C-alpha positions, 0 to 999 in steps of 0.5 A: 114171937121173940127175937134172939141175938148171940155172939161167940168170939175168940176174945172178949167182945161187945155187942153194943151196936147189935144190941141197940138194933135188937132193942129197936125191935123191942117197941119201936120198929117191932112189937116185942115190948114184953121184956128183954135181957142180955147175958155175958159170960164171966168165966164160969159165971154170967153177968145177967141183965134183964127187965120185964119192959120194952127194950126200946124205952129202957134206961138199962139198955143204955146203961149196957151200951155205955159200960162197954161190957165184953165177953167171949159168949153173949146171949140176948133176947127181946120178948113178945109174950105168948105164954106166961105173964109179963114179969121178970121171972118170965124174961129171958135169957134163963140161967141155971147152975149145973156142975159148978158153972152157969148155963144159958138158954133163950128161945123164940117160938111157941110150944103149946103142947110142951106141958102135956108132953110126957118127954118134957116133964122136968125132974131135977130142974124146976121152972120159976115162971110159966113159960114154955121156953123155961120148961124146955130149958129145964128138960134140956138141963135134965138131959145134960146133967147125965154128962155134967157129973163133976164141976172140974170136968167138961164133957166131950163136945160130941156127947154134948152135941148129941144131946142138944141135937136130939133135944132140938129135934124133939122140941121142933115137933112141938112147934117153932123151936129156935133157941140159943143154949150155952154152957160157957164153952160152946154156944149151940144154936137151933134154927127152925121156923119163925113168923116172917115179916114179908109173908106173915107165915111161920116158916124157915129160916128161924135164925141167921148167922154171920162170921167175920175176921178182923186183923190187926189194924183193920176196921170192918166189924161195925156194920155187924154191930161188933166193937173191935179195937186193934185186935185180931179177932174172929166172931160169929154173930147169930140173930133172928133176922139180919141186923146189917146189910151184909149177906147173912147165912140162913139156917136150914129148918132144924139145923143145929150149929155149935160155935166155940171161940168164933169158929163153927165147931160142928153142924148137923142138919135134920136128916143127919140128926135123925140118922144118928138118933136111929143108929 
């Protein structure tokens, strides 16, 4: 399975140390050698760098590290291919335009039946590659397009959260479905199940997260892999596995968390999501 990394901050931030730790899993300390990518929001657009090669050996990873790229929302991914050939088009994160802004998606898991599921047949959006992950993203955007009607209007948070939670619940019925999705305003994360190194079983947690606050003149983000230079800052970092020795919070199976500006804007647990869908 693949690994995910996401960041939401109230001011533009780097993920250089965390990205380098993630890259080590892409061929050195982990088996994820089939591609990697990282995307930084630049207003409504994204700066996307990806490669169908092992991150651990990549000059592009070192390029990113050396250029101090900063953004309030970052999504990164290292790939171990389970569906689709090793190619650029199958490398994540995936990016698409909807309503005049770029949307990002990265998935960890295996959705073997998604191509046969009637509810997961895309309409407006089409996949460029062959992965289950990109098919899922196209379907999510189809559903969200009902809300994103005009480029100048951002739909309500509650409406977007409802769509993402319903999608996550359905996707989890097809297999391990950990994902990060962002519309440039909110970073949504769904923690489900993944292969655990300690047990070799596919079980929760699928994602972990940590929040840190740094006040002017304080150090202390380095252990989480964040760069903070003399600013007041609030950051949430999400990952497939902890990237530091600090205590990280584990997602419950099926939990969805929405993060805006380094703060948790909403949480829904599986039972709550089911209840809202039924009402």
